[in-house]
N, C-alpha and C positions, 0 to 999 in steps of 0.2 A: 541417541532418542532408539532404543531396539526395534519399538513396533515399525516406528517410521522404515525403519533398516531392512525388516524383515523378510520381504519379499528377495531383495535385490543380494542379502545374505546365502538362503538356501537357496539362490542362482546360480550363485558362484563356487559354492563350495558343496559336497555332497552332506557332510555333517558340518555343524556350526554349533562349539561350547559355547556358552552366555553363563557370566560370570557375574552373578547377583549378591547385593548383602546378605548377608544372613538375616538380619532384621526382616525383610521383607515378606509379606504375607505371596504364600508360595499360590493360593487360589487364586489372587487377583492378577499374579504371571500369567496364570493361566488363562485363564480370560482375556487378557493383551493379546496374548500370542499363540497364532493360529498351527503354526507346524510343530510344535514341542511335541515328540516323541517321549523322552524319558526325562525321570526329574532327577537329580543325587544331592542328599542332604549329609552334610559330613559334620561328626561332630567330633571335639576328642577332647577328654575327662569331663565328660557332661557339658561340655559349650561348645553352640555351636558355631562353626567357622567357614563352612563354603552352602550356596545355594546355587548349585549346576543346572543347567538345562541344555538338552541335544535339541538344537533343530536338526530337520531334513525336511527336506522338499514331500518325496515318496514314503507314505505312511507303511511304514512295518508290520504294523499292525491299528487296529482302532482302538485300542484303549493304551493308554499313556500311563506307562511301568515307573513307580516313587521308588526306588533306590535310599535306604537309608541306613547311611554308614556310621561305626562307632568304634571310636581308640581309644583305650584304655590306659592311664599310664603305666601299666603294669606288663604292657604289649596286647592285653586280651582284645579282641576284635567283634564286632558285633555285628550281623549283615541281614536285615529284613526287608523283603521285597514286595510290594502289592498292588496294586491298581484302584482308582477310584470305586468302581464298577462293585469291587469285590468288598471293599470298605462299606458302599451303600446297603448291600443287597448283605452283607453277615449278620445275622441274628446276634445278638447280645447278650449272656444270660446274665444275670443281674444275683445278688446274696446279700443277705442282710446279717449272716454271719461269718466274721473274722475267720479263715481258718488256720491252720498251724504258719503257712508260709506267706509271707505280702512280698507284692511286686510293685515297682515304679520305672514305668520304661523309659530309654535314655531319651536325652533330649532330641534326638532327632525324628525317633518314633514321635515326640510328643509335635515337635514343627511338624510332622508329615500329616497328623491327626490319624492316625492309623489306629483307633482305640476301638471299633468294634472286631476286626478282624482280627485281633490277637488272640480275641476267647475261640475262634476258630482252626489256629496254627500250632496254640499252646490249650495244654488242659486245664486252662486256669478260667474264675469268673469274676466279675467285675463288681466292684461296692458298690459304685452311683453310676450315673449316664455321664455324669461330669465329676466325677471326682477323679477320676484315669487312676485308679490302684486296682491291683488285683490280687485274688488269694485261691487257695489252693490248699489241700491237705496234704499232699507227698509234693517233697521239692520237684521242682523244674525248673535244671540248671541250667539249660539256652537258654531262659529267659530272654531277652535284648532289653536292660538295664538290671537295677540294683536287685538284691535280692535278699530278702530278711526273713530267720526266722521268729514267729510272735512268741513273746514272752507275757505278756499281758494286756485286757483290751479292757477300757476305762470309760464310764459315764462322766458326769461331770458333778456327781450327788457329794457331799460333803465326805461321807466314810470312804465312796471308793475310791476318791482320788486320794488321800491319806496313806490305802494301801496300794495305790499303783505307783503314786512316789516313794516309796520307800524306801530306803539306802540311795538314792539318788538324789546327787547333787548338780547334776549339768546333764546337758543331754543336744543332741541334733534333734534341730525342730525342724520339720516341711510342715506347711498350709497345703491340703487340696480341697477344693469347695468347702471351705470355711469359712467363719463369717471374721474373725479376729487375724492380725498380721501377725508375724512371729515373731517380732517385738513385743506385739500387748500379750502375746499367749504367755511368752517366757518370763514375761512381769508377773504375773497372773499366777503362774507354775511355781514360780520362785526357785528358778533355774538358770543356772551360767550355762555358758558354749561350749563345745567337745566332751570327749570320754567314747562311752564305747557304745550308749543308748543312743534308739533314736525312736526320736517320736514323730507321731503320722495323726496330725489332727483334721479330721475326716468329717463328712456326713457316711451314712449308711444310705442306701438305696428303700429306707422305708421312713427319713428323715432324722433318724438318730444323729444326733454329733456325738464322734467319741473319738478317744484318747487309744492310738494304737502302740506298744512298746516292743520295740523290737531289736533284735541285733545283725550283723550282717551276716551272710552265708559265706 
């Protein structure tokens, strides 16, 4: 029980690293432990692997720094650091228009909940407060996540869908703030899994349900 041993641990060592389950709710750990000075979330190939807390008796800063680390299979690494105060104070510009590029934050950032501060660090706008997808007119090559060039956007009208799905028999589907599951949507669209096309089913800030088709940058 780390919370029971916390005072003893920080008395014995200048710094203590606590390795927690990557499935644990980070906010729960921060509420339980009183000497957390930084959090490190480590992901590999978009799968959260580690949730690490650094405990220290003497505060270095009044703010806990949260470090999001992501390592891709090709060796590319992405790093993003923020504080909960920054996240809470950040404005979050929303848009109802899907731009030329679409961005999905990596899993370390999603785990950390750095949704608002991303729009202050990078020149992107959020599609919806709960969708966690971002867009821009120009490519942001260092955005910490997957980057797509938007091919088309569609609502769920019959003619719209027909044009949207033209020449496409398979696709990789992602659901973000959308009422159907991936399996349900795949069945409705009659698409196999795989290929070079990516479809994001999401909700725009005005409440409109849309499908966004893109190709990886």
